[in-house]
DSSP file (Angstrom, degrees, kcal/mol; ACC not computed):
  #  RESIDUE AA STRUCTURE BP1 BP2  ACC     N-H-->O    O-->H-N    N-H-->O    O-->H-N    TCO  KAPPA ALPHA  PHI   PSI    X-CA   Y-CA   Z-CA
    1    1 A M              0   0    0      0, 0.0    45,-0.4     0, 0.0    46,-0.2   0.000 360.0 360.0 360.0 134.3   11.4    6.0   12.3
    2    2 A T     >  -     0   0    0     44,-0.1     4,-2.4     1,-0.1     5,-0.2  -0.546 360.0-105.7 -95.0 165.2   13.3    5.8    9.1
    3    3 A P  H  > S+     0   0    0      0, 0.0     4,-2.5     0, 0.0     5,-0.2   0.891 123.1  53.6 -57.1 -38.6   11.8    5.1    5.7
    4    4 A D  H  > S+     0   0    0      2,-0.2     4,-2.2     1,-0.2     5,-0.1   0.889 108.4  48.8 -64.3 -38.4   13.4    1.6    5.8
    5    5 A E  H  > S+     0   0    0      2,-0.2     4,-2.1     1,-0.2    -1,-0.2   0.883 109.8  52.5 -67.0 -38.0   11.7    1.0    9.2
    6    6 A F  H  X S+     0   0    0     -4,-2.4     4,-2.2     2,-0.2     5,-0.3   0.940 110.0  48.4 -60.4 -46.7    8.4    2.2    7.7
    7    7 A Q  H  X S+     0   0    0     -4,-2.5     4,-3.0     1,-0.2     5,-0.3   0.893 110.1  51.5 -62.2 -40.7    8.8   -0.3    4.8
    8    8 A A  H  < S+     0   0    0     -4,-2.2    -1,-0.2     1,-0.2    -2,-0.2   0.879 113.5  45.2 -63.7 -37.6    9.6   -3.1    7.2
    9    9 A R  H  < S+     0   0    0     -4,-2.1    -2,-0.2    -5,-0.1    -1,-0.2   0.831 126.4  28.3 -74.0 -33.2    6.4   -2.3    9.2
   10   10 A T  H  < S-     0   0    0     -4,-2.2    -2,-0.2    -5,-0.2    -3,-0.2   0.700  90.2-134.6-105.5 -23.4    4.1   -1.9    6.3
   11   11 A G     <  +     0   0    0     -4,-3.0    -3,-0.1    -5,-0.3    -4,-0.1   0.701  44.1 164.1  75.2  18.8    5.6   -4.1    3.5
   12   12 A V        -     0   0    0     -5,-0.3    -1,-0.2    -6,-0.2    -2,-0.1  -0.298  40.8-101.4 -68.4 155.8    5.2   -1.5    0.9
   13   13 A S     >  -     0   0    0      1,-0.1     4,-2.4     4,-0.0     5,-0.2  -0.217  29.3-108.2 -69.8 165.4    7.0   -1.8   -2.4
   14   14 A R  H  > S+     0   0    0      1,-0.2     4,-2.2     2,-0.2     5,-0.1   0.891 121.3  52.4 -60.7 -40.4   10.2    0.1   -3.2
   15   15 A E  H  > S+     0   0    0      2,-0.2     4,-2.1     1,-0.2    -1,-0.2   0.910 109.9  47.2 -64.0 -43.5    8.3    2.2   -5.7
   16   16 A T  H  > S+     0   0    0      1,-0.2     4,-2.5     2,-0.2    -1,-0.2   0.907 110.5  52.7 -65.2 -40.9    5.6    3.1   -3.1
   17   17 A L  H  X S+     0   0    0     -4,-2.4     4,-2.4     1,-0.2    -1,-0.2   0.895 108.1  51.4 -61.1 -40.0    8.3    3.9   -0.5
   18   18 A E  H  X S+     0   0    0     -4,-2.2     4,-2.3     2,-0.2    -1,-0.2   0.910 109.6  49.3 -63.4 -42.4    9.9    6.3   -3.0
   19   19 A R  H  X S+     0   0    0     -4,-2.1     4,-2.1     2,-0.2    -2,-0.2   0.904 112.3  47.9 -64.2 -41.0    6.6    8.1   -3.7
   20   20 A L  H  X S+     0   0    0     -4,-2.5     4,-2.6     2,-0.2    -1,-0.2   0.869 109.7  53.8 -66.6 -35.9    6.0    8.4    0.1
   21   21 A G  H  X S+     0   0    0     -4,-2.4     4,-2.4     2,-0.2    -2,-0.2   0.899 107.9  49.5 -63.3 -41.1    9.6    9.7    0.4
   22   22 A T  H  X S+     0   0    0     -4,-2.3     4,-2.5     2,-0.2    -2,-0.2   0.912 110.1  51.6 -62.3 -43.1    8.8   12.4   -2.2
   23   23 A Y  H  X S+     0   0    0     -4,-2.1     4,-2.5     2,-0.2    -2,-0.2   0.935 110.2  48.8 -56.8 -48.8    5.7   13.3   -0.3
   24   24 A A  H  X S+     0   0    0     -4,-2.6     4,-2.2     1,-0.2    -2,-0.2   0.906 111.0  50.0 -61.1 -42.8    7.7   13.7    2.9
   25   25 A E  H  X S+     0   0    0     -4,-2.4     4,-2.2     1,-0.2    -1,-0.2   0.915 111.8  47.9 -62.4 -43.3   10.3   15.8    1.2
   26   26 A L  H  X S+     0   0    0     -4,-2.5     4,-3.0     2,-0.2     5,-0.3   0.892 109.5  53.6 -64.9 -39.2    7.6   18.1   -0.3
   27   27 A L  H  X S+     0   0    0     -4,-2.5     4,-2.3     1,-0.2    -2,-0.2   0.933 109.9  47.0 -61.0 -45.6    5.9   18.4    3.1
   28   28 A I  H  X S+     0   0    0     -4,-2.2     4,-0.7     2,-0.2    -1,-0.2   0.915 114.1  48.1 -62.8 -42.5    9.1   19.5    4.7
   29   29 A K  H >< S+     0   0    0     -4,-2.2     3,-0.7     1,-0.2     4,-0.3   0.932 116.5  41.7 -63.3 -46.8    9.8   22.0    1.9
   30   30 A W  H >X S+     0   0    0     -4,-3.0     4,-2.6     1,-0.2     3,-1.9   0.786 100.5  72.2 -73.9 -27.0    6.3   23.5    2.0
   31   31 A Q  H 3< S+     0   0    0     -4,-2.3    -1,-0.2     1,-0.3    -2,-0.2   0.802  88.2  64.1 -58.3 -28.9    6.1   23.5    5.8
   32   32 A A  T << S+     0   0    0     -4,-0.7    -1,-0.3    -3,-0.7    -2,-0.2   0.763 114.3  31.2 -66.4 -23.8    8.6   26.4    5.7
   33   33 A R  T <4 S+     0   0    0     -3,-1.9     2,-0.3     1,-0.3    -2,-0.2   0.788 129.0  22.1-104.2 -37.0    5.9   28.5    4.0
   34   34 A I  S  < S-     0   0    0     -4,-2.6     2,-1.1    63,-0.1    -1,-0.3  -0.973  81.4-108.9-134.3 149.5    2.6   27.2    5.3
   35   35 A N        +     0   0    0     -2,-0.3     3,-0.1     1,-0.2    -4,-0.1  -0.646  48.5 154.7 -79.9 101.5    1.7   25.3    8.5
   36   36 A L        +     0   0    0     -2,-1.1    38,-0.4     1,-0.3     2,-0.3   0.828  68.7   1.5 -94.3 -40.3    0.8   21.8    7.2
   37   37 A V  S    S-     0   0    0    -10,-0.1    -1,-0.3    36,-0.1     5,-0.1  -0.904  98.5 -69.9-139.2 166.1    1.6   19.9   10.4
   38   38 A G    >   -     0   0    0     -2,-0.3     3,-2.6     1,-0.2     4,-0.4  -0.433  45.0-132.2 -59.0 127.6    2.7   20.7   13.9
   39   39 A P  G >  S+     0   0    0      0, 0.0     3,-1.2     0, 0.0    -1,-0.2   0.815 105.0  59.8 -54.5 -33.2    6.4   21.8   13.6
   40   40 A D  G 3  S+     0   0    0      1,-0.2     4,-0.2     2,-0.1    -2,-0.1   0.588  97.9  61.1 -73.6  -7.8    7.4   19.6   16.5
   41   41 A T  G X  S+     0   0    0     -3,-2.6     3,-0.8     1,-0.2    -1,-0.2   0.542  77.9  88.8 -93.7  -7.1    6.1   16.5   14.6
   42   42 A I  G X  S+     0   0    0     -3,-1.2     3,-1.8    -4,-0.4     4,-0.2   0.903  82.4  55.7 -59.2 -43.9    8.5   16.9   11.6
   43   43 A P  G 3  S+     0   0    0      0, 0.0    -1,-0.2     0, 0.0     3,-0.2   0.792 115.5  39.5 -61.1 -23.9   11.3   14.8   13.2
   44   44 A S  G <> S+     0   0    0     -3,-0.8     4,-3.5    -4,-0.2     3,-0.5  -0.020  78.5 129.6-111.7  30.0    8.9   12.0   13.6
   45   45 A L  H <>> +     0   0    0     -3,-1.8     5,-2.1     1,-0.2     4,-1.9   0.864  68.8  52.8 -52.5 -45.4    7.1   12.5   10.2
   46   46 A W  I  4>S+     0   0    0    -45,-0.4     5,-2.3    -4,-0.2    -1,-0.2   0.868 122.8  28.2 -65.2 -36.2    7.4    8.8    9.1
   47   47 A Q  I  4>S+     0   0    0     -3,-0.5     5,-1.1   -46,-0.2    -2,-0.2   0.917 123.3  46.5 -87.4 -49.5    5.8    7.5   12.3
   48   48 A R  I  <5S+     0   0    0     -4,-3.5    -3,-0.2    -7,-0.2    -2,-0.2   0.818 132.8   8.7 -67.9 -33.9    3.6   10.3   13.4
   49   49 A H  I  X5S+     0   0    0     -4,-1.9     4,-1.6    -5,-0.4    -3,-0.2   0.790 130.6  40.6-116.2 -50.1    2.0   11.0   10.0
   50   50 A L  I  ><S+     0   0    0     -5,-2.1     4,-2.6     2,-0.2    -3,-0.2   0.955 122.5  37.9 -73.1 -49.4    2.8    8.5    7.4
   51   51 A L  I  ><S+     0   0    0     -5,-2.3     4,-1.9    -6,-0.3    -1,-0.2   0.902 114.1  56.7 -67.7 -39.4    2.6    5.3    9.5
   52   52 A D  H  4<S+     0   0    0     -5,-1.1     4,-0.2     1,-0.2    -1,-0.2   0.890 113.7  40.9 -57.4 -39.5   -0.4    6.7   11.4
   53   53 A S  H >< S+     0   0    0     -4,-1.6     3,-1.5     1,-0.2     4,-0.4   0.900 111.8  54.8 -74.1 -42.4   -2.2    7.1    8.0
   54   54 A A  H >< S+     0   0    0     -4,-2.6     3,-1.1     1,-0.3    -2,-0.2   0.754  90.6  74.9 -65.3 -24.3   -1.0    3.8    6.6
   55   55 A Q  T 3< S+     0   0    0     -4,-1.9     4,-0.3     1,-0.3    -1,-0.3   0.724  89.3  61.1 -62.3 -19.1   -2.4    1.8    9.5
   56   56 A V  T X> S+     0   0    0     -3,-1.5     3,-1.4    -4,-0.2     4,-0.6   0.827  86.0  77.2 -73.7 -32.7   -5.8    2.4    8.0
   57   57 A F  G X4 S+     0   0    0     -3,-1.1     3,-1.4    -4,-0.4    -1,-0.2   0.863  90.2  50.5 -51.3 -49.8   -5.0    0.5    4.8
   58   58 A P  G 34 S+     0   0    0      0, 0.0    -1,-0.3     0, 0.0    -2,-0.1   0.726 110.0  51.3 -66.7 -18.4   -5.3   -3.1    6.1
   59   59 A I  G <4 S+     0   0    0     -3,-1.4    -2,-0.2    -4,-0.3    -3,-0.1   0.474  84.5 108.8 -97.5  -0.1   -8.7   -2.5    7.7
   60   60 A L  S << S-     0   0    0     -3,-1.4     4,-0.0    -4,-0.6    70,-0.0  -0.423  83.8 -91.6 -72.2 149.9  -10.4   -1.0    4.6
   61   61 A P    >   -     0   0    0      0, 0.0     3,-1.1     0, 0.0    -1,-0.1  -0.304  31.3-126.9 -58.4 144.6  -13.0   -3.1    2.9
   62   62 A Q  T 3  S+     0   0    0      1,-0.3     2,-0.1    -3,-0.1    -2,-0.1   0.871 106.1  48.3 -61.3 -38.7  -11.5   -5.3    0.1
   63   63 A A  T 3  S+     0   0    0     66,-0.0    -1,-0.3     2,-0.0     2,-0.1  -0.157  77.8 157.6 -99.4  39.8  -14.0   -4.0   -2.5
   64   64 A I    <   +     0   0    0     -3,-1.1     3,-0.1     1,-0.2    64,-0.0  -0.417  14.9 173.2 -67.2 136.3  -13.6   -0.3   -1.8
   65   65 A H        +     0   0    0      1,-0.4     2,-0.3    -2,-0.1    -1,-0.2   0.684  65.1  16.6-112.2 -32.2  -14.6    1.9   -4.8
   66   66 A R        -     0   0    0      2,-0.0    63,-1.8    23,-0.0    64,-1.6  -0.992  56.4-168.6-149.1 136.9  -14.4    5.5   -3.3
   67   67 A L  E     -ab  89 130A   0     21,-1.6    23,-3.0    20,-0.4     2,-0.5  -0.988   6.4-161.4-124.7 134.4  -12.8    7.0   -0.2
   68   68 A V  E     -ab  90 131A   0     62,-2.5    64,-3.0    -2,-0.4     2,-0.6  -0.972   1.8-162.2-115.5 126.0  -13.5   10.6    1.0
   69   69 A D  E >   -ab  91 132A   0     21,-3.0    23,-2.8    -2,-0.5     3,-0.6  -0.933  15.3-149.1-108.3 112.6  -11.1   12.2    3.4
   70   70 A M  E 3  S-a   92   0A   0     62,-2.8    64,-0.5    -2,-0.6    23,-0.1  -0.640  74.2  -2.7 -86.3 133.6  -12.7   15.1    5.1
   71   71 A G  T 3  S+     0   0    0     21,-0.8    63,-0.3    -2,-0.3    -1,-0.2   0.935  78.1 176.1  57.4  50.4  -10.6   18.1    6.2
   72   72 A C    X>  +     0   0    0     20,-1.9     3,-2.7    -3,-0.6     4,-1.3   0.619   2.5 179.4 -72.5 -14.1   -7.5   16.4    5.0
   73   73 A G  T 34 S+     0   0    0      1,-0.3    -1,-0.2    19,-0.3    29,-0.2  -0.306  78.1   7.2  57.1-112.4   -5.1   19.3    5.6
   74   74 A A  T 34 S-     0   0    0    -38,-0.4    -1,-0.3    -2,-0.3    -2,-0.1   0.349 122.6 -86.5 -85.2   5.5   -1.7   18.0    4.5
   75   75 A G  T <>> +     0   0    0     -3,-2.7     4,-1.9     1,-0.3     5,-1.2   0.606  66.6 176.1 104.1  13.5   -3.2   14.8    3.1
   76   76 A F  T  <5 -     0   0    0     -4,-1.3    -1,-0.3     1,-0.2    58,-0.3  -0.873  68.1 -10.1-103.1 126.1   -3.4   12.5    6.1
   77   77 A P  T  >5S+     0   0    0      0, 0.0     4,-2.4     0, 0.0    -1,-0.2  -0.997 132.2  57.1 -93.3  -9.2   -4.7    9.9    5.8
   78   78 A G  H  >5S+     0   0    0      1,-0.2     4,-2.1     2,-0.2    -2,-0.2   0.845 107.5  44.5 -55.8 -47.3   -6.3   10.2    2.4
   79   79 A L  H  X5S+     0   0    0     -4,-1.9     4,-2.2     2,-0.2    -1,-0.2   0.883 113.8  51.2 -68.6 -36.8   -3.3   11.0    0.2
   80   80 A V  H  ><S+     0   0    0     -5,-1.2     4,-2.0    -3,-0.2    -2,-0.2   0.932 110.3  49.8 -62.1 -44.6   -1.2    8.3    1.9
   81   81 A L  H  X>S+     0   0    0     -4,-2.4     5,-2.5     1,-0.2     4,-0.5   0.867 109.1  52.1 -63.7 -36.2   -4.0    5.8    1.2
   82   82 A A  H ><5S+     0   0    0     -4,-2.1     3,-1.0     3,-0.2    -1,-0.2   0.915 108.8  49.9 -64.5 -42.4   -4.2    6.9   -2.4
   83   83 A I  H 3<5S+     0   0    0     -4,-2.2    -2,-0.2     1,-0.3    -1,-0.2   0.863 107.2  55.7 -62.9 -35.1   -0.4    6.3   -2.8
   84   84 A L  H 3<5S-     0   0    0     -4,-2.0    -1,-0.3    -5,-0.2    -2,-0.2   0.614 132.0 -91.6 -74.5 -11.4   -0.9    2.9   -1.2
   85   85 A G  T <<5S+     0   0    0     -3,-1.0    -3,-0.2    -4,-0.5    -2,-0.1   0.507  70.6 150.3 118.9   5.2   -3.4    2.1   -3.9
   86   86 A V      < -     0   0    0     -5,-2.5     3,-0.3    -8,-0.1    -1,-0.3  -0.539  44.2-128.0 -67.6 131.0   -6.9    3.0   -2.7
   87   87 A P  S    S+     0   0    0      0, 0.0   -20,-0.4     0, 0.0    -1,-0.1  -0.409  73.9   9.6 -81.2 158.1   -9.0    3.9   -5.8
   88   88 A D  S    S-     0   0    0      1,-0.2   -21,-1.6   -22,-0.2     2,-0.4   0.873  75.8-175.3  45.3  61.6  -11.0    7.1   -6.4
   89   89 A V  E     -ac  67 113A   0     23,-0.6    25,-2.6    -3,-0.3     2,-0.5  -0.745   9.6-161.1 -90.1 130.7   -9.8    9.1   -3.4
   90   90 A H  E     -ac  68 114A   0    -23,-3.0   -21,-3.0    -2,-0.4     2,-0.5  -0.959   2.0-159.6-113.5 125.3  -11.5   12.5   -2.8
   91   91 A L  E     -ac  69 115A   0     23,-3.1    25,-3.3    -2,-0.5     2,-0.6  -0.918   3.0-162.0-107.1 122.3   -9.7   15.0   -0.5
   92   92 A I  E     +ac  70 116A   0    -23,-2.8   -20,-1.9    -2,-0.5   -21,-0.8  -0.922  23.1 153.5-108.0 121.2  -11.8   17.8    1.0
   93   93 A E  E     - c   0 117A   0     23,-2.5    25,-0.5    -2,-0.6    26,-0.1  -0.973  32.0-160.7-148.8 129.1   -9.9   20.8    2.3
   94   94 A S  S    S+     0   0    0     -2,-0.3     2,-0.7    23,-0.2    25,-0.1   0.678  70.2  90.8 -85.3 -18.0  -11.1   24.4    2.6
   95   95 A D     >  -     0   0    0      1,-0.2     4,-2.0    23,-0.1     3,-0.2  -0.704  63.5-156.8 -84.2 113.7   -7.7   26.0    2.8
   96   96 A A  H  > S+     0   0    0     -2,-0.7     4,-2.1     1,-0.2    -1,-0.2   0.840  91.7  55.7 -60.0 -35.4   -6.6   26.9   -0.7
   97   97 A R  H  > S+     0   0    0      1,-0.2     4,-1.8     2,-0.2    -1,-0.2   0.912 108.6  47.2 -65.3 -41.2   -2.9   26.9    0.2
   98   98 A K  H  > S+     0   0    0     -3,-0.2     4,-2.7     1,-0.2    -1,-0.2   0.868 109.4  54.5 -67.4 -35.2   -3.1   23.3    1.5
   99   99 A C  H  X S+     0   0    0     -4,-2.0     4,-2.7     2,-0.2    -2,-0.2   0.888 105.3  53.1 -64.4 -37.8   -5.0   22.3   -1.6
  100  100 A A  H  X S+     0   0    0     -4,-2.1     4,-2.1     2,-0.2    -2,-0.2   0.914 110.1  48.4 -61.5 -42.1   -2.1   23.7   -3.7
  101  101 A F  H  X S+     0   0    0     -4,-1.8     4,-2.6     2,-0.2    -2,-0.2   0.938 111.0  50.0 -61.7 -47.2    0.2   21.5   -1.7
  102  102 A L  H  X S+     0   0    0     -4,-2.7     4,-2.6     1,-0.2    -2,-0.2   0.901 110.1  50.4 -59.7 -42.6   -2.0   18.5   -2.2
  103  103 A R  H  X S+     0   0    0     -4,-2.7     4,-2.5     2,-0.2    -1,-0.2   0.901 110.7  49.7 -62.3 -40.5   -2.1   19.1   -5.9
  104  104 A E  H  X S+     0   0    0     -4,-2.1     4,-2.8     2,-0.2     5,-0.3   0.925 112.1  46.6 -65.8 -44.3    1.7   19.4   -6.1
  105  105 A V  H  X S+     0   0    0     -4,-2.6     4,-2.5     1,-0.2     6,-0.2   0.935 113.3  49.5 -62.7 -44.9    2.2   16.1   -4.1
  106  106 A A  H  <>S+     0   0    0     -4,-2.6     5,-2.5    -5,-0.2     4,-0.5   0.908 114.2  46.1 -60.3 -41.8   -0.4   14.3   -6.3
  107  107 A R  H ><5S+     0   0    0     -4,-2.5     3,-0.8     3,-0.2    -2,-0.2   0.953 115.5  43.5 -65.0 -51.0    1.3   15.6   -9.5
  108  108 A V  H 3<5S+     0   0    0     -4,-2.8    -2,-0.2     1,-0.3    -1,-0.2   0.843 120.0  41.7 -68.1 -34.0    4.9   14.8   -8.5
  109  109 A T  T 3<5S-     0   0    0     -4,-2.5    -1,-0.3    -5,-0.3    -2,-0.2   0.423 106.6-125.0 -92.7   2.0    4.0   11.4   -7.1
  110  110 A A  T < 5 +     0   0    0     -3,-0.8    -3,-0.2    -4,-0.5    -4,-0.1   0.923  54.7 157.1  53.6  48.9    1.6   10.6  -10.0
  111  111 A T      < -     0   0    0     -5,-2.5     2,-0.7    -6,-0.2    -1,-0.2  -0.915  39.6-137.0-108.2 114.8   -1.2    9.9   -7.6
  112  112 A P        +     0   0    0      0, 0.0   -23,-0.6     0, 0.0     2,-0.3  -0.606  43.4 144.3 -75.6 116.0   -4.7   10.2   -9.0
  113  113 A V  E     -c   89   0A   0     -2,-0.7     2,-0.5   -25,-0.1   -23,-0.2  -0.956  45.9-127.4-141.4 159.2   -6.9   12.0   -6.4
  114  114 A T  E     -c   90   0A   0    -25,-2.6   -23,-3.1    -2,-0.3     2,-0.5  -0.960  24.2-156.5-109.8 125.8   -9.8   14.5   -6.7
  115  115 A I  E     -c   91   0A   0     -2,-0.5     2,-0.7   -25,-0.2   -23,-0.2  -0.900   4.8-163.3-109.0 125.3   -9.2   17.6   -4.5
  116  116 A H  E     -c   92   0A   0    -25,-3.3   -23,-2.5    -2,-0.5     2,-1.6  -0.917   5.0-160.3-107.8 108.3  -12.2   19.6   -3.4
  117  117 A N  E     +c   93   0A   0     -2,-0.7     2,-0.3   -25,-0.2   -23,-0.2  -0.649  59.5  87.5 -87.8  82.7  -11.2   23.1   -2.2
  118  118 A A  S    S-     0   0    0     -2,-1.6     2,-0.2   -25,-0.5   -23,-0.1  -0.973  86.3 -76.1-164.5 167.6  -14.4   23.7   -0.2
  119  119 A R    >>  -     0   0    0     -2,-0.3     3,-1.6   -25,-0.1     4,-0.8  -0.502  48.7-114.3 -71.5 149.5  -16.1   23.3    3.1
  120  120 A I  G >4 S+     0   0    0      1,-0.3     3,-1.1     2,-0.2    -1,-0.1   0.887 115.8  51.6 -54.3 -44.8  -17.2   19.7    3.7
  121  121 A E  G 34 S+     0   0    0      1,-0.2    -1,-0.3     4,-0.0    -2,-0.0   0.619 105.1  57.9 -72.8 -11.5  -20.9   20.7    3.8
  122  122 A A  G <4 S+     0   0    0     -3,-1.6    -1,-0.2     2,-0.1    -2,-0.2   0.604  84.3  93.7 -91.9 -13.5  -20.6   22.5    0.4
  123  123 A V  S << S-     0   0    0     -3,-1.1     3,-0.1    -4,-0.8   -31,-0.0  -0.671  85.9-113.3 -82.0 128.3  -19.3   19.5   -1.5
  124  124 A P        -     0   0    0      0, 0.0    -2,-0.1     0, 0.0    -1,-0.1  -0.244  51.7 -76.1 -56.5 149.6  -22.1   17.6   -3.2
  125  125 A P        -     0   0    0      0, 0.0    24,-0.2     0, 0.0    23,-0.0  -0.191  45.1-163.6 -51.1 134.8  -22.7   14.1   -1.8
  126  126 A L        -     0   0    0     -3,-0.1    23,-0.1    22,-0.0    24,-0.1   0.531  23.2-131.5-105.5  -8.8  -19.9   11.8   -3.0
  127  127 A G        -     0   0    0     21,-0.3    23,-0.2     1,-0.2     2,-0.2   0.963  38.5-175.9  59.5  56.8  -21.3    8.3   -2.3
  128  128 A A  E     - d   0 150A   0     21,-3.8    23,-3.0     1,-0.1   -61,-0.2  -0.588  36.3-150.9 -91.4 147.2  -18.2    6.9   -0.6
  129  129 A D  E    S+     0   0A   0    -63,-1.8    26,-2.8     1,-0.3     2,-0.4   0.810  92.7  24.0 -73.7 -34.9  -17.6    3.4    0.7
  130  130 A V  E     -bd  67 155A   0    -64,-1.6   -62,-2.5    24,-0.2     2,-0.4  -0.997  64.5-165.6-137.2 136.1  -15.3    4.9    3.3
  131  131 A V  E     -bd  68 156A   0     24,-2.2    26,-2.7    -2,-0.4     2,-0.3  -0.990  16.6-174.4-119.5 130.5  -15.1    8.3    4.9
  132  132 A T  E     +bd  69 157A   0    -64,-3.0   -62,-2.8    -2,-0.4     2,-0.3  -0.823  10.6 171.4-120.1 160.2  -11.9    9.2    6.9
  133  133 A A  E     - d   0 158A   0     24,-1.3    26,-2.4    -2,-0.3     2,-0.4  -0.941  11.4-162.0-161.6 151.8  -10.8   12.1    9.0
  134  134 A R  E    S- d   0 159A   0    -64,-0.5    26,-0.2    -2,-0.3   -58,-0.1  -0.973  73.2 -17.3-142.3 122.6   -7.9   12.8   11.2
  135  135 A A  S    S+     0   0    0     24,-1.4    25,-0.1    -2,-0.4    -1,-0.1   0.883  98.9 118.8  54.2  44.4   -7.6   15.5   13.9
  136  136 A L  S    S-     0   0    0      1,-0.4    -1,-0.1    31,-0.0   -65,-0.1   0.862  71.0 -32.8-106.4 -53.6  -10.5   17.4   12.4
  137  137 A A  S    S-     0   0    0      2,-0.0    -1,-0.4     0, 0.0    30,-0.1  -0.955  75.1 -60.4-161.8 169.8  -13.4   17.8   14.8
  138  138 A P    >>  -     0   0    0      0, 0.0     4,-2.2     0, 0.0     3,-0.7  -0.282  55.4-108.3 -60.8 152.9  -15.3   16.1   17.6
  139  139 A L  H 3> S+     0   0    0     25,-0.5     4,-2.6     1,-0.2     5,-0.2   0.846 116.8  59.0 -52.8 -41.8  -16.9   12.7   16.8
  140  140 A E  H 3> S+     0   0    0      1,-0.2     4,-1.6     2,-0.2    -1,-0.2   0.910 109.8  42.8 -57.6 -44.5  -20.4   14.1   16.8
  141  141 A K  H <> S+     0   0    0     -3,-0.7     4,-2.6     2,-0.2     5,-0.2   0.903 111.7  54.8 -68.2 -41.8  -19.5   16.7   14.0
  142  142 A L  H  X S+     0   0    0     -4,-2.2     4,-2.9     1,-0.2    -2,-0.2   0.918 107.7  49.5 -58.4 -44.3  -17.6   14.1   12.1
  143  143 A L  H  X S+     0   0    0     -4,-2.6     4,-1.9     2,-0.2    -1,-0.2   0.896 111.1  49.3 -63.8 -40.4  -20.5   11.7   12.0
  144  144 A A  H  X S+     0   0    0     -4,-1.6     4,-0.7    -5,-0.2    -2,-0.2   0.925 115.2  43.3 -64.7 -44.8  -22.9   14.5   10.8
  145  145 A W  H >X S+     0   0    0     -4,-2.6     3,-0.8     1,-0.2     4,-0.6   0.906 112.7  52.9 -66.6 -41.6  -20.5   15.5    8.0
  146  146 A A  H >X S+     0   0    0     -4,-2.9     4,-1.5    -5,-0.2     3,-1.3   0.864  96.1  67.3 -63.5 -36.5  -19.8   12.0    7.0
  147  147 A E  H 3< S+     0   0    0     -4,-1.9    -1,-0.2     1,-0.3    -2,-0.2   0.842  95.5  57.8 -54.6 -34.7  -23.4   11.1    6.6
  148  148 A R  H << S+     0   0    0     -3,-0.8   -21,-0.3    -4,-0.7    -1,-0.3   0.831 117.5  30.4 -63.4 -34.2  -23.6   13.4    3.7
  149  149 A H  H << S+     0   0    0     -3,-1.3   -21,-3.8    -4,-0.6     2,-0.3   0.493 100.1  96.6-106.9  -6.2  -20.9   11.6    1.7
  150  150 A L  E  <  -d  128   0A   0     -4,-1.5   -21,-0.2   -23,-0.2   -23,-0.1  -0.696  69.0-126.6 -97.5 136.0  -21.3    8.0    2.9
  151  151 A L  E >   -     0   0A   0    -23,-3.0     3,-2.3    -2,-0.3    -2,-0.1  -0.401  36.7-105.7 -66.1 154.7  -23.2    5.2    1.2
  152  152 A P  E 3  S+     0   0A   0      0, 0.0    -1,-0.1     0, 0.0    -2,-0.0   0.835 123.4  40.7 -54.2 -34.9  -25.7    3.5    3.5
  153  153 A E  E 3  S+     0   0A   0      2,-0.0   -24,-0.1     0, 0.0    -2,-0.1   0.233  97.5 120.1 -97.1  14.4  -23.5    0.4    3.8
  154  154 A G  E <   -     0   0A   0     -3,-2.3     2,-0.3   -26,-0.1   -24,-0.2  -0.093  54.6-129.7 -77.3 175.8  -20.3    2.5    4.1
  155  155 A H  E     -d  130   0A   0    -26,-2.8   -24,-2.2     2,-0.0     2,-0.4  -0.933   5.8-145.5-127.9 147.3  -17.8    2.8    6.9
  156  156 A C  E     -d  131   0A   0     -2,-0.3     2,-0.5   -26,-0.2   -24,-0.2  -0.931   9.4-171.6-110.6 138.2  -16.2    5.7    8.8
  157  157 A V  E     +d  132   0A   0    -26,-2.7   -24,-1.3    -2,-0.4     2,-0.6  -0.923   9.0 178.8-129.5 105.9  -12.6    5.6   10.0
  158  158 A F  E     -d  133   0A   0     -2,-0.5     2,-0.7   -26,-0.2   -24,-0.2  -0.931  20.4-146.4-113.1 114.6  -11.8    8.5   12.2
  159  159 A L  E     +d  134   0A   0    -26,-2.4   -24,-1.4    -2,-0.6     2,-0.4  -0.704  28.1 177.7 -81.5 115.1   -8.2    8.7   13.6
  160  160 A K        -     0   0    0     -2,-0.7     4,-0.1   -26,-0.2     5,-0.0  -0.899  19.5-134.1-121.4 147.6   -8.6   10.2   17.0
  161  161 A G    >   -     0   0    0     -2,-0.4     3,-1.5     2,-0.1     6,-0.1  -0.075  46.6 -73.7 -86.1-170.2   -5.9   10.9   19.7
  162  162 A R  T 3  S+     0   0    0      1,-0.3     3,-0.4     2,-0.1    -1,-0.0   0.810 130.6  55.3 -56.8 -32.4   -5.9   10.2   23.4
  163  163 A G  T >>  +     0   0    0      1,-0.2     3,-2.0     2,-0.1     4,-1.5   0.024  67.6 131.1 -91.2  28.8   -8.3   13.1   24.0
  164  164 A W  T <4  +     0   0    0     -3,-1.5   -25,-0.5     1,-0.3    -1,-0.2   0.741  64.9  61.4 -57.7 -25.9  -10.9   11.8   21.5
  165  165 A K  T 34 S+     0   0    0     -3,-0.4    -1,-0.3     1,-0.2    -2,-0.1   0.761 114.8  33.2 -72.9 -22.3  -13.8   12.2   24.1
  166  166 A T  T <4        0   0    0     -3,-2.0    -2,-0.2   -28,-0.0    -1,-0.2   0.564 360.0 360.0-109.8 -12.4  -13.2   16.0   24.2
  167  167 A N     <        0   0    0     -4,-1.5    -3,-0.2   -30,-0.1    -2,-0.2   0.376 360.0 360.0-133.4 360.0  -12.0   16.7   20.7
């Protein structure tokens, strides 16, 4: 998938596409130093990571005030959703090197996010409307961790692969 194909599928503005393109370039550059995503997924970055994350945007509640992305790694889906316009996004990641990457992408793309360099259970409750996670842990663990950060009327969106019953 090319950036133009991504734009055709999602309808993002030219400016948003440019910010996502900058994100993709930084990911490729940093991938050479730290493992952000599976190396074999780099050729399909726009579909495998950016589009996969962007697919969450249309199903989010209209009146979202805060989103928490647990174990966000390279920023999927939370940082993509922030670039798309979700307000008050909190990224929780325990790996300091990945947090440095997230801070750099946020700075260069002028994306306001709050980055928590800590374990999920160590972050004070955040009162989120939506909690997301992608490729982090089995569903049972995700639900337990999310409960800490989720408002009572909140929603969880967990992107799981084909093996979701076992991972």
